[in-house]
mmCIF file of the C-alpha atoms, coordinates in Angstrom:
data_MODEL
# 
_entry.id   MODEL 
# 
loop_
_atom_site.group_PDB 
_atom_site.id 
_atom_site.type_symbol 
_atom_site.label_atom_id 
_atom_site.label_alt_id 
_atom_site.label_comp_id 
_atom_site.label_asym_id 
_atom_site.label_entity_id 
_atom_site.label_seq_id 
_atom_site.pdbx_PDB_ins_code 
_atom_site.Cartn_x 
_atom_site.Cartn_y 
_atom_site.Cartn_z 
_atom_site.occupancy 
_atom_site.B_iso_or_equiv 
_atom_site.pdbx_formal_charge 
_atom_site.auth_seq_id 
_atom_site.auth_comp_id 
_atom_site.auth_asym_id 
_atom_site.auth_atom_id 
_atom_site.pdbx_PDB_model_num 
ATOM 1  C CA . MET A 1 1  ? 0.000   0.000  0.000  1.00 0.00 ? 1  MET A CA 1 
ATOM 2  C CA . ALA A 1 2  ? 2.985   2.334  0.380  1.00 0.00 ? 2  ALA A CA 1 
ATOM 3  C CA . GLY A 1 3  ? 3.340   2.996  -3.350 1.00 0.00 ? 3  GLY A CA 1 
ATOM 4  C CA . GLU A 1 4  ? -0.362  2.913  -4.097 1.00 0.00 ? 4  GLU A CA 1 
ATOM 5  C CA . SER A 1 5  ? -2.101  6.167  -4.940 1.00 0.00 ? 5  SER A CA 1 
ATOM 6  C CA . LEU A 1 6  ? -5.440  7.052  -3.434 1.00 0.00 ? 6  LEU A CA 1 
ATOM 7  C CA . MET A 1 7  ? -7.051  6.623  -6.856 1.00 0.00 ? 7  MET A CA 1 
ATOM 8  C CA . GLU A 1 8  ? -5.635  3.093  -7.191 1.00 0.00 ? 8  GLU A CA 1 
ATOM 9  C CA . MET A 1 9  ? -6.877  2.164  -3.740 1.00 0.00 ? 9  MET A CA 1 
ATOM 10 C CA . VAL A 1 10 ? -10.388 3.454  -4.463 1.00 0.00 ? 10 VAL A CA 1 
ATOM 11 C CA . GLN A 1 11 ? -10.471 1.715  -7.845 1.00 0.00 ? 11 GLN A CA 1 
ATOM 12 C CA . SER A 1 12 ? -9.705  -1.584 -6.113 1.00 0.00 ? 12 SER A CA 1 
ATOM 13 C CA . LEU A 1 13 ? -12.889 -1.291 -4.011 1.00 0.00 ? 13 LEU A CA 1 
ATOM 14 C CA . THR A 1 14 ? -16.270 -2.713 -4.887 1.00 0.00 ? 14 THR A CA 1 
ATOM 15 C CA . ALA A 1 15 ? -18.840 -0.376 -6.435 1.00 0.00 ? 15 ALA A CA 1 
ATOM 16 C CA . GLU A 1 16 ? -20.657 -0.090 -3.101 1.00 0.00 ? 16 GLU A CA 1 
ATOM 17 C CA . GLU A 1 17 ? -17.430 0.689  -1.237 1.00 0.00 ? 17 GLU A CA 1 
ATOM 18 C CA . GLN A 1 18 ? -16.551 3.313  -3.862 1.00 0.00 ? 18 GLN A CA 1 
ATOM 19 C CA . GLU A 1 19 ? -19.975 4.909  -3.327 1.00 0.00 ? 19 GLU A CA 1 
ATOM 20 C CA . ALA A 1 20 ? -19.308 5.084  0.421  1.00 0.00 ? 20 ALA A CA 1 
ATOM 21 C CA . VAL A 1 21 ? -15.986 6.806  -0.238 1.00 0.00 ? 21 VAL A CA 1 
ATOM 22 C CA . ARG A 1 22 ? -17.680 9.279  -2.620 1.00 0.00 ? 22 ARG A CA 1 
ATOM 23 C CA . ARG A 1 23 ? -20.386 10.051 -0.052 1.00 0.00 ? 23 ARG A CA 1 
ATOM 24 C CA . PHE A 1 24 ? -17.795 10.570 2.684  1.00 0.00 ? 24 PHE A CA 1 
ATOM 25 C CA . ILE A 1 25 ? -15.819 12.953 0.461  1.00 0.00 ? 25 ILE A CA 1 
ATOM 26 C CA . ASP A 1 26 ? -19.038 14.850 -0.325 1.00 0.00 ? 26 ASP A CA 1 
ATOM 27 C CA . PHE A 1 27 ? -19.786 14.969 3.397  1.00 0.00 ? 27 PHE A CA 1 
ATOM 28 C CA . LEU A 1 28 ? -16.343 16.440 4.118  1.00 0.00 ? 28 LEU A CA 1 
ATOM 29 C CA . ARG A 1 29 ? -16.781 19.040 1.384  1.00 0.00 ? 29 ARG A CA 1 
ATOM 30 C CA . VAL A 1 30 ? -20.126 20.166 2.779  1.00 0.00 ? 30 VAL A CA 1 
ATOM 31 C CA . LYS A 1 31 ? -18.733 20.335 6.302  1.00 0.00 ? 31 LYS A CA 1 
ATOM 32 C CA . GLY A 1 32 ? -15.720 22.283 5.052  1.00 0.00 ? 32 GLY A CA 1 
ATOM 33 C CA . GLY A 1 33 ? -18.022 25.004 3.775  1.00 0.00 ? 33 GLY A CA 1 
ATOM 34 C CA . SER A 1 34 ? -20.110 25.330 6.923  1.00 0.00 ? 34 SER A CA 1 
ATOM 35 C CA . ASN A 1 35 ? -19.535 27.214 10.160 1.00 0.00 ? 35 ASN A CA 1 
ATOM 36 C CA . ASP A 1 36 ? -19.516 24.028 12.253 1.00 0.00 ? 36 ASP A CA 1 
ATOM 37 C CA . VAL A 1 37 ? -16.416 22.498 10.658 1.00 0.00 ? 37 VAL A CA 1 
ATOM 38 C CA . PRO A 1 38 ? -15.272 19.421 12.588 1.00 0.00 ? 38 PRO A CA 1 
ATOM 39 C CA . ALA A 1 39 ? -12.020 19.943 14.463 1.00 0.00 ? 39 ALA A CA 1 
ATOM 40 C CA . SER A 1 40 ? -10.351 16.947 12.836 1.00 0.00 ? 40 SER A CA 1 
ATOM 41 C CA . PHE A 1 41 ? -10.718 14.158 10.319 1.00 0.00 ? 41 PHE A CA 1 
ATOM 42 C CA . ALA A 1 42 ? -11.569 11.808 13.195 1.00 0.00 ? 42 ALA A CA 1 
ATOM 43 C CA . ASP A 1 43 ? -14.402 14.107 14.274 1.00 0.00 ? 43 ASP A CA 1 
ATOM 44 C CA . ALA A 1 44 ? -15.720 14.194 10.699 1.00 0.00 ? 44 ALA A CA 1 
ATOM 45 C CA . ALA A 1 45 ? -15.515 10.406 10.437 1.00 0.00 ? 45 ALA A CA 1 
ATOM 46 C CA . GLU A 1 46 ? -17.412 9.967  13.712 1.00 0.00 ? 46 GLU A CA 1 
ATOM 47 C CA . GLU A 1 47 ? -20.106 12.389 12.571 1.00 0.00 ? 47 GLU A CA 1 
ATOM 48 C CA . PHE A 1 48 ? -20.415 10.592 9.209  1.00 0.00 ? 48 PHE A CA 1 
ATOM 49 C CA . ILE A 1 49 ? -20.751 7.242  10.984 1.00 0.00 ? 49 ILE A CA 1 
ATOM 50 C CA . ALA A 1 50 ? -23.488 8.664  13.215 1.00 0.00 ? 50 ALA A CA 1 
ATOM 51 C CA . GLU A 1 51 ? -25.386 10.143 10.250 1.00 0.00 ? 51 GLU A CA 1 
ATOM 52 C CA . HIS A 1 52 ? -25.040 7.185  7.853  1.00 0.00 ? 52 HIS A CA 1 
ATOM 53 C CA . PRO A 1 53 ? -25.272 3.948  9.865  1.00 0.00 ? 53 PRO A CA 1 
ATOM 54 C CA . GLU A 1 54 ? -27.312 2.118  7.194  1.00 0.00 ? 54 GLU A CA 1 
ATOM 55 C CA . LEU A 1 55 ? -24.693 2.707  4.497  1.00 0.00 ? 55 LEU A CA 1 
ATOM 56 C CA . LEU A 1 56 ? -21.942 1.486  6.789  1.00 0.00 ? 56 LEU A CA 1 
ATOM 57 C CA . ARG A 1 57 ? -24.005 -1.519 7.914  1.00 0.00 ? 57 ARG A CA 1 
ATOM 58 C CA . ARG A 1 58 ? -24.465 -2.607 4.289  1.00 0.00 ? 58 ARG A CA 1 
ATOM 59 C CA . LEU A 1 59 ? -20.735 -2.273 3.659  1.00 0.00 ? 59 LEU A CA 1 
ATOM 60 C CA . ALA A 1 60 ? -19.972 -4.442 6.663  1.00 0.00 ? 60 ALA A CA 1 
ATOM 61 C CA . LEU A 1 61 ? -21.958 -7.388 5.288  1.00 0.00 ? 61 LEU A CA 1 
# 
């Protein structure tokens, strides 16, 4: 994974996993433009998990 680009890693995912990545990126973009920007990536990830449990549950199957 050291020499792998982000694009290569995403392309290796299933279509459903790629959709989850796209939705998370969209989520980060929206949060980046708002006044309540999460303090860190970890905060953003936790908020995404809380707001999208069904998507994550389907990915876990």
